[in-house]
LONUMI-934055 format. One line per field, with one value per atom (N, C-alpha, C): atom name; residue number from 1; x, y, z. Coordinates in pm, whole numbers, m for minus. Example, Ala and Ser with C-alpha at 12.3 -4.5 7.8 and 13.67 -1.06 7.14 Angstrom:
BEGIN
site <- c(N|CA|C|N|CA|C)
pos <- c(1|1|1|2|2|2)
xx <- c(1319|1230|1320|1285|1367|1290)
yy <- c(m569|m450|m330|m225|m106|3)
zz <- c(780|780|780|708|714|787)
***
This chain:
BEGIN
site <- c(N|CA|C|N|CA|C|N|CA|C|N|CA|C|N|CA|C|N|CA|C|N|CA|C|N|CA|C|N|CA|C|N|CA|C|N|CA|C|N|CA|C|N|CA|C|N|CA|C|N|CA|C|N|CA|C|N|CA|C|N|CA|C|N|CA|C|N|CA|C|N|CA|C|N|CA|C|N|CA|C|N|CA|C|N|CA|C|N|CA|C|N|CA|C|N|CA|C|N|CA|C|N|CA|C|N|CA|C|N|CA|C|N|CA|C|N|CA|C|N|CA|C|N|CA|C|N|CA|C|N|CA|C|N|CA|C|N|CA|C|N|CA|C|N|CA|C|N|CA|C|N|CA|C|N|CA|C|N|CA|C|N|CA|C|N|CA|C|N|CA|C|N|CA|C|N|CA|C|N|CA|C|N|CA|C|N|CA|C|N|CA|C|N|CA|C|N|CA|C|N|CA|C|N|CA|C|N|CA|C|N|CA|C|N|CA|C|N|CA|C|N|CA|C|N|CA|C|N|CA|C|N|CA|C|N|CA|C|N|CA|C|N|CA|C|N|CA|C|N|CA|C|N|CA|C|N|CA|C|N|CA|C|N|CA|C|N|CA|C|N|CA|C|N|CA|C|N|CA|C|N|CA|C|N|CA|C|N|CA|C|N|CA|C|N|CA|C|N|CA|C|N|CA|C|N|CA|C|N|CA|C|N|CA|C|N|CA|C|N|CA|C|N|CA|C|N|CA|C|N|CA|C|N|CA|C|N|CA|C|N|CA|C|N|CA|C|N|CA|C|N|CA|C|N|CA|C|N|CA|C|N|CA|C|N|CA|C|N|CA|C|N|CA|C|N|CA|C|N|CA|C|N|CA|C|N|CA|C|N|CA|C|N|CA|C|N|CA|C|N|CA|C|N|CA|C|N|CA|C|N|CA|C|N|CA|C|N|CA|C|N|CA|C|N|CA|C|N|CA|C|N|CA|C|N|CA|C|N|CA|C|N|CA|C|N|CA|C|N|CA|C|N|CA|C|N|CA|C|N|CA|C|N|CA|C|N|CA|C|N|CA|C|N|CA|C|N|CA|C|N|CA|C|N|CA|C|N|CA|C|N|CA|C|N|CA|C|N|CA|C|N|CA|C|N|CA|C|N|CA|C|N|CA|C|N|CA|C|N|CA|C|N|CA|C|N|CA|C|N|CA|C|N|CA|C|N|CA|C|N|CA|C|N|CA|C|N|CA|C|N|CA|C|N|CA|C|N|CA|C|N|CA|C|N|CA|C|N|CA|C|N|CA|C|N|CA|C|N|CA|C|N|CA|C|N|CA|C|N|CA|C|N|CA|C|N|CA|C|N|CA|C|N|CA|C|N|CA|C|N|CA|C|N|CA|C|N|CA|C|N|CA|C|N|CA|C|N|CA|C|N|CA|C|N|CA|C|N|CA|C|N|CA|C|N|CA|C|N|CA|C|N|CA|C|N|CA|C|N|CA|C|N|CA|C|N|CA|C|N|CA|C|N|CA|C|N|CA|C|N|CA|C|N|CA|C|N|CA|C|N|CA|C|N|CA|C|N|CA|C|N|CA|C|N|CA|C|N|CA|C|N|CA|C|N|CA|C|N|CA|C|N|CA|C|N|CA|C|N|CA|C|N|CA|C|N|CA|C|N|CA|C|N|CA|C|N|CA|C|N|CA|C|N|CA|C|N|CA|C|N|CA|C|N|CA|C|N|CA|C|N|CA|C|N|CA|C|N|CA|C|N|CA|C|N|CA|C|N|CA|C|N|CA|C|N|CA|C|N|CA|C|N|CA|C|N|CA|C|N|CA|C|N|CA|C|N|CA|C|N|CA|C|N|CA|C|N|CA|C|N|CA|C|N|CA|C|N|CA|C|N|CA|C|N|CA|C|N|CA|C|N|CA|C|N|CA|C|N|CA|C|N|CA|C|N|CA|C|N|CA|C|N|CA|C|N|CA|C|N|CA|C|N|CA|C|N|CA|C|N|CA|C|N|CA|C|N|CA|C|N|CA|C|N|CA|C|N|CA|C|N|CA|C|N|CA|C|N|CA|C|N|CA|C|N|CA|C|N|CA|C|N|CA|C|N|CA|C|N|CA|C|N|CA|C|N|CA|C|N|CA|C|N|CA|C|N|CA|C|N|CA|C|N|CA|C|N|CA|C|N|CA|C|N|CA|C|N|CA|C|N|CA|C|N|CA|C|N|CA|C|N|CA|C|N|CA|C|N|CA|C|N|CA|C|N|CA|C|N|CA|C|N|CA|C|N|CA|C|N|CA|C|N|CA|C|N|CA|C|N|CA|C|N|CA|C|N|CA|C|N|CA|C|N|CA|C|N|CA|C|N|CA|C|N|CA|C|N|CA|C|N|CA|C|N|CA|C|N|CA|C|N|CA|C|N|CA|C|N|CA|C|N|CA|C|N|CA|C|N|CA|C|N|CA|C|N|CA|C|N|CA|C|N|CA|C|N|CA|C|N|CA|C|N|CA|C|N|CA|C|N|CA|C)
pos <- c(1|1|1|2|2|2|3|3|3|4|4|4|5|5|5|6|6|6|7|7|7|8|8|8|9|9|9|10|10|10|11|11|11|12|12|12|13|13|13|14|14|14|15|15|15|16|16|16|17|17|17|18|18|18|19|19|19|20|20|20|21|21|21|22|22|22|23|23|23|24|24|24|25|25|25|26|26|26|27|27|27|28|28|28|29|29|29|30|30|30|31|31|31|32|32|32|33|33|33|34|34|34|35|35|35|36|36|36|37|37|37|38|38|38|39|39|39|40|40|40|41|41|41|42|42|42|43|43|43|44|44|44|45|45|45|46|46|46|47|47|47|48|48|48|49|49|49|50|50|50|51|51|51|52|52|52|53|53|53|54|54|54|55|55|55|56|56|56|57|57|57|58|58|58|59|59|59|60|60|60|61|61|61|62|62|62|63|63|63|64|64|64|65|65|65|66|66|66|67|67|67|68|68|68|69|69|69|70|70|70|71|71|71|72|72|72|73|73|73|74|74|74|75|75|75|76|76|76|77|77|77|78|78|78|79|79|79|80|80|80|81|81|81|82|82|82|83|83|83|84|84|84|85|85|85|86|86|86|87|87|87|88|88|88|89|89|89|90|90|90|91|91|91|92|92|92|93|93|93|94|94|94|95|95|95|96|96|96|97|97|97|98|98|98|99|99|99|100|100|100|101|101|101|102|102|102|103|103|103|104|104|104|105|105|105|106|106|106|107|107|107|108|108|108|109|109|109|110|110|110|111|111|111|112|112|112|113|113|113|114|114|114|115|115|115|116|116|116|117|117|117|118|118|118|119|119|119|120|120|120|121|121|121|122|122|122|123|123|123|124|124|124|125|125|125|126|126|126|127|127|127|128|128|128|129|129|129|130|130|130|131|131|131|132|132|132|133|133|133|134|134|134|135|135|135|136|136|136|137|137|137|138|138|138|139|139|139|140|140|140|141|141|141|142|142|142|143|143|143|144|144|144|145|145|145|146|146|146|147|147|147|148|148|148|149|149|149|150|150|150|151|151|151|152|152|152|153|153|153|154|154|154|155|155|155|156|156|156|157|157|157|158|158|158|159|159|159|160|160|160|161|161|161|162|162|162|163|163|163|164|164|164|165|165|165|166|166|166|167|167|167|168|168|168|169|169|169|170|170|170|171|171|171|172|172|172|173|173|173|174|174|174|175|175|175|176|176|176|177|177|177|178|178|178|179|179|179|180|180|180|181|181|181|182|182|182|183|183|183|184|184|184|185|185|185|186|186|186|187|187|187|188|188|188|189|189|189|190|190|190|191|191|191|192|192|192|193|193|193|194|194|194|195|195|195|196|196|196|197|197|197|198|198|198|199|199|199|200|200|200|201|201|201|202|202|202|203|203|203|204|204|204|205|205|205|206|206|206|207|207|207|208|208|208|209|209|209|210|210|210|211|211|211|212|212|212|213|213|213|214|214|214|215|215|215|216|216|216|217|217|217|218|218|218|219|219|219|220|220|220|221|221|221|222|222|222|223|223|223|224|224|224|225|225|225|226|226|226|227|227|227|228|228|228|229|229|229|230|230|230|231|231|231|232|232|232|233|233|233|234|234|234|235|235|235|236|236|236|237|237|237|238|238|238|239|239|239|240|240|240|241|241|241|242|242|242|243|243|243|244|244|244|245|245|245|246|246|246|247|247|247|248|248|248|249|249|249|250|250|250|251|251|251|252|252|252|253|253|253|254|254|254|255|255|255|256|256|256|257|257|257|258|258|258|259|259|259|260|260|260|261|261|261|262|262|262|263|263|263|264|264|264|265|265|265|266|266|266|267|267|267|268|268|268|269|269|269|270|270|270|271|271|271|272|272|272|273|273|273|274|274|274|275|275|275|276|276|276|277|277|277|278|278|278|279|279|279|280|280|280|281|281|281|282|282|282|283|283|283|284|284|284|285|285|285|286|286|286|287|287|287|288|288|288|289|289|289|290|290|290|291|291|291|292|292|292|293|293|293|294|294|294|295|295|295|296|296|296|297|297|297|298|298|298|299|299|299|300|300|300|301|301|301|302|302|302|303|303|303|304|304|304|305|305|305|306|306|306|307|307|307|308|308|308|309|309|309|310|310|310|311|311|311|312|312|312|313|313|313|314|314|314|315|315|315|316|316|316|317|317|317|318|318|318|319|319|319|320|320|320|321|321|321)
xx <- c(84|0|88|73|150|91|177|133|152|43|42|m17|40|m13|m65|m185|m240|m268|m197|m228|m332|m411|m520|m626|m639|m724|m872|m910|m1049|m1097|m1007|m1043|m1105|m1143|m1209|m1122|m1001|m915|m866|m832|m781|m877|m1005|m1103|m1117|m1115|m1121|m995|m880|m755|m755|m801|m806|m891|m1005|m1091|m1015|m944|m873|m759|m690|m580|m631|m742|m803|m848|m905|m947|m828|m712|m589|m535|m579|m533|m437|m415|m324|m384|m296|m334|m313|m420|m414|m436|m341|m360|m393|m505|m551|m539|m491|m483|m532|m595|m642|m658|m699|m702|m827|m931|m1057|m1040|m1093|m1076|m1144|m1264|m1334|m1323|m1354|m1336|m1418|m1355|m1426|m1542|m1643|m1762|m1730|m1634|m1602|m1541|m1494|m1432|m1518|m1633|m1712|m1756|m1778|m1823|m1713|m1590|m1477|m1439|m1509|m1469|m1448|m1525|m1517|m1438|m1373|m1289|m1170|m1141|m1038|m898|m875|m742|m732|m828|m832|m826|m747|m752|m736|m800|m794|m730|m633|m569|m571|m625|m633|m501|m450|m332|m318|m238|m208|m70|m56|73|182|142|243|301|241|287|371|503|591|574|561|544|412|308|179|185|249|262|344|448|533|451|355|273|175|149|54|120|251|319|323|260|257|396|416|543|565|688|725|642|611|536|618|555|624|603|486|454|369|402|323|270|139|78|50|120|103|10|m117|m218|m255|m218|m261|m209|m299|m262|m382|m355|m461|m489|m613|m649|m773|m801|m919|m881|m915|m876|m920|m1043|m1092|m1010|m972|m894|m756|m686|m550|m546|m653|m660|m696|m777|m817|m702|m617|m510|m384|m311|m189|m85|m78|23|m4|m130|m165|m137|m163|m135|12|98|242|284|228|264|227|104|58|127|133|185|334|411|556|596|544|579|533|413|362|446|482|565|701|759|891|888|784|772|759|671|649|775|842|963|1074|1095|1199|1168|1040|1002|1010|979|991|1136|1229|1371|1412|1370|1406|1347|1222|1152|1176|1247|1275|1145|1051|925|930|869|849|747|767|677|621|488|422|354|392|347|251|137|38|57|100|121|5|29|m81|m40|m136|m112|m85|m119|m91|60|139|285|327|260|301|256|172|129|51|96|25|115|199|283|194|215|127|158|270|311|250|135|65|65|47|25|152|132|245|298|427|489|562|613|667|785|856|970|939|811|774|809|837|870|751|783|682|677|557|539|432|472|379|364|259|240|315|290|363|331|427|408|299|266|160|21|11|m117|m132|m229|m246|m263|m319|m349|m228|m107|12|77|20|79|71|m37|m52|47|56|153|294|329|465|492|393|415|435|357|372|505|550|679|794|789|891|893|775|767|833|809|873|1025|1074|1218|1275|1205|1249|1260|1159|1156|1266|1282|1388|1526|1543|1673|1705|1606|1629|1648|1577|1597|1741|1793|1930|2035|2011|2111|2108|1988|1974|1909|1888|1828|1690|1613|1476|1395|1319|1230|1102|1085|969|925|798|741|643|626|538|430|306|198|136|111|50|m89|m189|m328|m380|m468|m534|m685|m735|m879|m958|m934|m1001|m1143|m1238|m1375|m1439|m1554|m1627|m1707|m1774|m1852|m1768|m1829|m1772|m1684|m1671|m1590|m1667|m1595|m1656|m1712|m1825|m1883|m1807|m1689|m1605|m1534|m1538|m1474|m1578|m1529|m1617|m1728|m1698|m1803|m1910|m1875|m1983|m2053|m1981|m2045|m2153|m2121|m2221|m2337|m2306|m2412|m2505|m2448|m2530|m2627|m2579|m2666|m2778|m2741|m2839|m2944|m2903|m3000|m3095|m3054|m3141|m3209|m3212|m3280|m3223|m3093|m3025|m2925|m2885|m2792|m2651|m2579|m2438|m2353|m2257|m2170|m2053|m2024|m1913|m1830|m1700|m1614|m1585|m1577|m1556|m1663|m1624|m1724|m1717|m1641|m1643|m1568|m1474|m1400|m1272|m1233|m1116|m1148|m1047|m1068|m996|m1050|m986|m1001|m916|m922|m964|m1090|m1146|m1123|m1072|m1031|m1112|m1179|m1266|m1183|m1234|m1160|m1114|m1194|m1155|m1025|m1011|m889|m768|m787|m678|m632|m726|m691|m617|m660|m590|m444|m424|m288|m203|m259|m184|m143|m233|m199|m93|m99|3|141|147|275|323|231|265|323|274|312|426|485|592|723|816|942|1038|1008|1103|1082|987|951|1002|1105|1160|1222|1199|1259|1197|1076|1013|879|839|708|625|493|401|279|241|111|3|m105|m223|m342|m393|m506|m568|m693|m759|m700|m703|m644|m750|m877|m985|m1017|m1005|m1036|m1186|m1231|m1371|m1379|m1452|m1475|m1566|m1542|m1619|m1767|m1797|m1938|m2003|m1927|m1980|m2001|m1911|m1927|m2059|m2085|m2209|m2331|m2326|m2441|m2458|m2347|m2356|m2423|m2384|m2440|m2589|m2629|m2771|m2849|m2794|m2861|m2868|m2755|m2751|m2835|m2853|m2935|m3083|m3116|m3255|m3313|m3229|m3273|m3270|m3268|m3269|m3396|m3381|m3494|m3522|m3463|m3483|m3361|m3243|m3118|m3039|m2953|m2864|m2735|m2620|m2495|m2503|m2452|m2449|m2303|m2266|m2127|m2093|m1978|m1937|m1790|m1751|m1611|m1542|m1440|m1376|m1310|m1275|m1213|m1311|m1441|m1541|m1554|m1519|m1531|m1397|m1287|m1157|m1055|m1090|m997|m880|m757|m635|m630|m659|m680|m631|m581|m541|m571|m655|m698|m599|m616|m534|m626|m589|m678|m694|m582|m587|m495|m535|m457|m471|m368|m376|m252|m270|m155|m102|28|90|107|36|41|114|196|266|361|417|507|430|315|234|185|152|104|216|336|449|501|519|583|483|366|268|155|149|36|m95|m93|m209|m255|m385|m447|m589|m643|m779|m878|m969|m1063|m1206|m1237|m1375|m1408|m1509|m1550|m1615|m1615|m1676|m1825|m1889|m2032|m2060|m1983|m2004|m1971|m1859|m1819|m1918|m1969|m2068|m2196|m2240|m2361|m2345|m2230|m2206|m2202|m2142|m2130|m2266|m2343|m2479|m2565|m2557|m2636|m2601|m2471|m2428|m2481|m2466|m2506|m2658|m2731|m2877|m2922|m2846|m2884|m2830|m2740|m2673|m2684|m2774|m2792|m2889)
yy <- c(m119|0|124|208|332|437|518|631|758|832|942|1067|1183|1312|1386|1443|1526|1664|1766|1904|1961|2054|2105|1999|1907|1790|1825|1938|1977|2039|2060|2119|2017|2066|1982|1863|1890|1781|1700|1768|1701|1598|1631|1538|1413|1430|1313|1228|1295|1221|1140|1200|1128|1002|1014|896|787|828|730|664|739|684|586|618|525|398|413|296|211|275|203|126|164|97|179|307|393|431|464|530|679|758|895|996|1088|1206|1323|1386|1498|1627|1732|1859|1972|2069|2190|2296|2415|2528|2530|2459|2458|2385|2445|2389|2253|2240|2111|2045|1919|1845|1910|1940|2006|1922|1990|1922|1816|1846|1750|1620|1623|1503|1441|1501|1457|1311|1264|1125|1024|1074|985|987|1065|1090|963|859|737|625|658|556|523|396|354|401|431|471|621|697|841|922|1029|1127|1266|1364|1503|1589|1672|1766|1904|2001|2137|2210|2273|2358|2444|2550|2639|2601|2581|2539|2643|2765|2868|2850|2762|2734|2605|2622|2505|2407|2459|2369|2292|2361|2295|2185|2213|2112|1994|2020|1911|1813|1866|1779|1694|1733|1655|1537|1540|1435|1307|1202|1078|1015|940|869|773|772|686|718|845|888|857|799|767|872|941|1027|1145|1262|1383|1432|1451|1519|1662|1757|1897|1969|1985|2053|2189|2218|2342|2463|2554|2672|2767|2891|2984|2962|2930|2904|2986|2995|3068|3209|3246|3377|3490|3483|3591|3603|3490|3492|3552|3509|3563|3701|3744|3884|3975|3926|4006|4025|3923|3931|3861|3925|3863|3834|3920|3900|3772|3747|3623|3502|3515|3407|3368|3468|3443|3385|3440|3397|3251|3214|3077|2978|3011|2915|2890|2998|2982|2946|3021|2994|2857|2818|2686|2573|2585|2479|2472|2587|2585|2504|2524|2449|2300|2264|2123|2061|2136|2087|2057|2148|2127|2005|1989|1875|1743|1748|1627|1580|1674|1639|1575|1636|1586|1447|1429|1302|1199|1238|1148|1097|1191|1157|1194|1115|1154|1266|1362|1477|1486|1487|1509|1644|1733|1873|1900|1960|1992|2136|2149|2280|2309|2382|2434|2464|2459|2500|2650|2725|2869|2896|2795|2806|2863|2820|2856|2996|3058|3194|3202|3292|3312|3277|3178|3128|3091|3156|3129|2998|2935|2812|2691|2650|2538|2418|2295|2264|2282|2301|2321|2186|2163|2045|2089|1996|2026|2123|2133|2224|2351|2379|2500|2625|2734|2861|2918|2995|3071|3212|3257|3391|3462|3562|3630|3777|3838|3981|4053|4184|4265|4226|4248|4216|4301|4414|4500|4441|4339|4272|4158|4173|4078|3935|3918|3787|3694|3753|3670|3630|3675|3641|3490|3428|3284|3205|3236|3168|3182|3304|3331|3256|3251|3182|3032|2975|2833|2803|2895|2876|2881|2973|2978|2847|2795|2666|2555|2554|2452|2468|2593|2617|2560|2583|2531|2378|2315|2169|2111|2165|2116|2138|2252|2283|2187|2163|2075|1931|1893|1758|1741|1841|1831|1838|1925|1946|1840|1795|1704|1571|1549|1424|1401|1509|1497|1412|1318|1238|1319|1369|1455|1443|1474|1484|1601|1661|1777|1742|1778|1760|1896|1921|2047|2017|2065|2038|2136|2086|2170|2169|2277|2302|2181|2145|2031|2071|1980|2006|1875|1888|1769|1795|1693|1707|1760|1843|1905|2025|2067|2186|2312|2410|2537|2613|2682|2761|2890|2910|3021|2983|2853|2807|2797|2802|2832|2730|2601|2504|2500|2483|2485|2621|2729|2861|2868|2819|2818|2726|2607|2512|2570|2634|2693|2796|2880|2981|2915|2821|2758|2681|2608|2532|2624|2750|2850|2939|2891|2962|3101|3114|3239|3216|3321|3311|3286|3189|3169|3282|3330|3440|3388|3456|3422|3548|3540|3658|3693|3823|3877|3820|3763|3707|3554|3498|3354|3272|3336|3262|3197|3232|3169|3022|2937|2793|2739|2628|2555|2405|2326|2180|2130|2098|2063|1916|1891|1757|1711|1598|1550|1498|1516|1486|1341|1246|1105|1079|1146|1128|1186|1300|1363|1274|1218|1131|1007|952|837|874|994|1038|1055|1112|1128|993|896|764|695|713|652|712|842|905|853|842|792|651|571|430|401|507|489|544|456|497|565|562|616|763|829|966|1072|1039|1135|1254|1374|1494|1538|1490|1523|1592|1669|1734|1669|1663|1604|1693|1713|1773|1667|1702|1616|1698|1663|1739|1671|1707|1664|1744|1692|1763|1820|1802|1853|1997|2088|2229|2254|2342|2383|2535|2602|2746|2769|2879|2907|2928|2989|3007|2872|2780|2646|2569|2590|2527|2570|2701|2752|2692|2683|2628|2479|2405|2263|2245|2327|2316|2347|2449|2483|2365|2304|2192|2070|2033|1913|1928|2052|2077|2087|2076|2083|2222|2324|2462|2538|2465|2532|2615|2738|2828|2909|2866|2939|3024|2978|3049|3070|3169|3195|3254|3232|3290|3442|3496|3641|3687|3777|3816|3935|3924|4029|4062|4181|4225|4178|4091|4039|4146|4260|4366|4428|4410|4462|4374|4247|4155|4123|4127|4087|4200|4320|4432|4411|4411|4394|4251|4234|4100|4091|3975|3949|3803|3777|3641|3570|3441|3357|3301|3319|3279|3129|3055|2910|2845|2728|2656|2507|2450|2311|2235|2121|2045|1947|1928|1813|1709|1598|1496|1370|1386|1268|1207|1291|1238|1151|1199|1120|991|1000|881|778|826|736|674|756|708|649|713|672|586|576|511|578|713|791|884|894|1000|1018|1139|1166|1088|1018|933|985|1073|1117|1231|1212|1318|1431|1551|1666|1642|1580|1551|1465|1359|1268|1338|1411|1480|1587|1661|1765|1702|1591|1526|1485|1428|1385|1505|1614|1733|1800|1808|1865|1782|1649|1560|1582|1593|1615|1748|1854|1986|1996|1931|1932|1866|1765|1693|1757|1854|1909|2061|2121|2266|2300)
zz <- c(0|0|0|m103|m112|m21|38|119|37|19|m75|m10|m42|0|m123|m113|m220|m162|m212|m173|m269|m219|m302|m327|m232|m251|m255|m199|m197|m327|m420|m548|m642|m758|m859|m900|m949|m993|m873|m765|m646|m591|m587|m531|m617|m748|m837|m824|m807|m792|m662|m553|m426|m440|m506|m529|m604|m708|m791|m714|m632|m553|m449|m386|m290|m361|m480|m557|m598|m616|m651|m530|m411|m290|m207|m243|m168|m33|59|183|158|158|109|221|234|317|225|250|167|249|185|256|168|233|167|275|233|326|413|373|449|582|689|823|836|783|788|651|645|522|409|296|186|135|82|34|m70|m159|m266|m212|m86|m27|82|112|227|217|95|78|108|125|154|302|380|519|601|573|655|587|477|411|500|517|612|573|444|402|370|421|391|521|516|624|565|629|584|692|650|742|677|747|693|715|611|624|499|511|401|347|217|163|186|220|251|391|469|605|602|602|588|703|825|940|930|883|867|763|651|545|593|670|720|804|878|963|883|759|677|608|593|518|601|552|631|645|751|770|655|606|492|367|348|230|104|5|m120|m228|m225|m338|m293|m348|m324|m458|m467|m581|m536|m597|m555|m651|m607|m688|m632|m508|m444|m521|m557|m635|m642|m678|m715|m863|m897|m1036|m1072|m1201|m1247|m1288|m1412|m1466|m1374|m1326|m1240|m1113|m1055|m931|m951|m1057|m1069|m1131|m1195|m1239|m1122|m1029|m913|m814|m799|m698|m748|m839|m891|m783|m682|m577|m499|m466|m395|m483|m612|m706|m701|m706|m703|m568|m461|m325|m301|m336|m312|m406|m533|m630|m612|m596|m584|m441|m344|m205|m160|m203|m165|m221|m348|m406|m338|m307|m244|m114|m35|90|64|m28|m60|m119|m204|m270|m168|m75|26|114|147|230|153|24|m58|m62|m69|m69|64|174|307|330|287|312|201|97|m17|m80|m104|m168|m316|m397|m536|m541|m632|m642|m784|m795|m922|m914|m1003|m999|m1113|m1080|m1183|m1229|m1353|m1415|m1510|m1617|m1697|m1840|m1929|m2068|m2077|m1972|m1969|m1977|m1946|m1956|m2092|m2197|m2332|m2374|m2292|m2322|m2451|m2538|m2666|m2784|m2765|m2874|m2993|m3111|m3225|m3297|m3263|m3332|m3263|m3314|m3252|m3346|m3292|m3151|m3067|m2937|m2847|m2797|m2815|m2754|m2628|m2554|m2421|m2424|m2535|m2544|m2623|m2648|m2721|m2640|m2713|m2649|m2573|m2471|m2397|m2456|m2489|m2546|m2465|m2390|m2300|m2335|m2278|m2289|m2179|m2162|m2063|m1919|m1831|m1689|m1626|m1688|m1635|m1659|m1743|m1767|m1667|m1576|m1465|m1513|m1630|m1683|m1687|m1702|m1718|m1586|m1473|m1343|m1316|m1358|m1335|m1417|m1546|m1633|m1579|m1539|m1490|m1361|m1270|m1142|m1164|m1256|m1284|m1354|m1438|m1506|m1405|m1310|m1206|m1128|m1099|m1028|m1109|m1237|m1321|m1322|m1329|m1321|m1191|m1081|m952|m956|m1011|m1014|m1101|m1221|m1309|m1245|m1179|m1117|m1002|m916|m802|m849|m954|m1010|m1057|m1128|m1181|m1070|m972|m868|m759|m723|m609|m647|m776|m823|m763|m747|m699|m796|m743|m825|m848|m970|m996|m1141|m1164|m1298|m1299|m1417|m1434|m1537|m1506|m1603|m1633|m1761|m1804|m1858|m1787|m1821|m1927|m2013|m2112|m2089|m2033|m2018|m1971|m1846|m1784|m1742|m1756|m1713|m1667|m1602|m1560|m1434|m1381|m1258|m1142|m1062|m941|m970|m1094|m1123|m1084|m1033|m991|m1110|m1092|m1201|m1231|m1173|m1219|m1348|m1384|m1507|m1618|m1742|m1854|m1875|m1874|m1904|m1795|m1668|m1568|m1558|m1589|m1588|m1695|m1814|m1922|m1888|m1836|m1803|m1697|m1596|m1489|m1546|m1634|m1693|m1774|m1857|m1945|m1865|m1762|m1682|m1607|m1589|m1526|m1629|m1755|m1864|m1889|m1868|m1899|m2012|m2080|m2191|m2142|m2198|m2162|m2217|m2137|m2177|m2260|m2368|m2456|m2477|m2450|m2461|m2607|m2631|m2766|m2859|m2972|m3064|m3067|m2974|m2956|m3057|m3130|m3232|m3177|m3055|m2994|m2966|m2976|m2960|m2838|m2786|m2678|m2705|m2638|m2646|m2508|m2492|m2362|m2330|m2207|m2167|m2047|m2061|m1954|m1837|m1717|m1595|m1588|m1636|m1628|m1706|m1819|m1899|m1827|m1762|m1688|m1572|m1499|m1386|m1435|m1547|m1604|m1636|m1692|m1723|m1599|m1495|m1369|m1311|m1315|m1261|m1345|m1476|m1563|m1534|m1508|m1473|m1338|m1244|m1111|m1117|m1209|m1215|m1312|m1369|m1467|m1409|m1380|m1316|m1412|m1542|m1641|m1673|m1607|m1647|m1550|m1476|m1381|m1455|m1401|m1457|m1588|m1620|m1747|m1729|m1832|m1836|m1946|m1923|m2020|m2038|m2163|m2193|m2176|m2108|m2101|m2148|m2265|m2318|m2438|m2464|m2586|m2701|m2820|m2935|m3029|m2996|m3081|m3042|m3138|m3116|m3119|m3031|m3031|m3014|m3102|m3086|m2966|m2895|m2775|m2806|m2918|m2954|m2984|m3045|m3072|m2942|m2845|m2714|m2650|m2652|m2594|m2661|m2792|m2866|m2839|m2821|m2785|m2650|m2554|m2419|m2421|m2495|m2507|m2565|m2668|m2734|m2642|m2580|m2496|m2369|m2324|m2205|m2240|m2368|m2410|m2403|m2425|m2412|m2545|m2655|m2786|m2799|m2847|m2860|m2736|m2620|m2494|m2458|m2499|m2468|m2596|m2593|m2706|m2653|m2717|m2667|m2658|m2548|m2526|m2523|m2611|m2627|m2538|m2467|m2374|m2395|m2354|m2360|m2232|m2240|m2119|m2034|m2093|m2015|m1916|m1944|m1851|m1727|m1739|m1626|m1561|m1637|m1585|m1579|m1621|m1616|m1708|m1651|m1730|m1782|m1909|m1963|m2107|m2143|m2281|m2310|m2410|m2438|m2531|m2543|m2630|m2738|m2864|m2974|m2986|m2976|m2992|m2889|m2844|m2743|m2772|m2837|m2882|m2834|m2768|m2722|m2826|m2825|m2891|m2781|m2791|m2686|m2734|m2837|m2891|m2787|m2700|m2598|m2499|m2453|m2360|m2426|m2553|m2623|m2639|m2670|m2693|m2564|m2462|m2338|m2240|m2230|m2129|m2186|m2318|m2383|m2339|m2342|m2299|m2408|m2424|m2502|m2453|m2469|m2424|m2510|m2446|m2518|m2514|m2420|m2401|m2496|m2579|m2671|m2594|m2652|m2586|m2565|m2661|m2649|m2526|m2509|m2395|m2264|m2260|m2138|m2096|m2193|m2162|m2108|m2167|m2118|m1971|m1937|m1798|m1704|m1749|m1665|m1647|m1754|m1745|m1651|m1665|m1578|m1433|m1404|m1265|m1212|m1291|m1245|m1233|m1319|m1309|m1178|m1134|m1011|m885|m899|m780|m770|m844|m834|m721)
***
């Protein structure tokens, strides 16, 4: 039985990961900032191999107390995420993302734990040369644009990880997610935000004219990728893109959700200027992963179609609103 720590376990991806690790047979310690067990984890409260400890990743002593004895693996998911959050408070984004990882990283070295770090497709910024592979250049806007604080903080974290791996032989891997969605995701993110509006007979909001594209990846595929990395001893010191490769225009996404929710004729996409909602903002026209590395080394690729994933997410939200 592996002993595993998951930071940010109360979040959308974290809660699904904890479930999968318990199903694998791990003994899982979950930590997040909430004092009591987060709602997304409440159904696991009485599992014999699960425990929850509240702490802030910026508190090194607190994090140290969460690491189980003889811990083999740490999944570090704790971070400030969501465009609105990192545009509203770039300083907190930098503090939590960089400071939190530094604490976890130092403790992983002391405890000799393997570290799997969840990064982001935002790393690549607005590089126009797509699809993006793991060694693609980072192309960002000015530091005065709050939108780039998240990308920059995650990139600094990756620099830290690669450096410590080279200098101290830290056992670590990095995963870069591309637009993950699914049940239990917060409505601050685009797909559940649109679904929430449509299920309440309101128009889903689409930024600009909705021609920007994304590659949406269902949560089950992401969890499968994380487990494959965890179970592969040959991927130390490497980064992997995990994402669907099918592009979808944002306006088409809104129309799909309206149709799948049975709201055709009742709702229609409503176009808004993102600068009115996010202030200092700069969007990315296209975001497409090259996942050939994950396919070759991990035997992984996203299998869930957008149609199937949206149906599952709509069904969940309809039952839990």
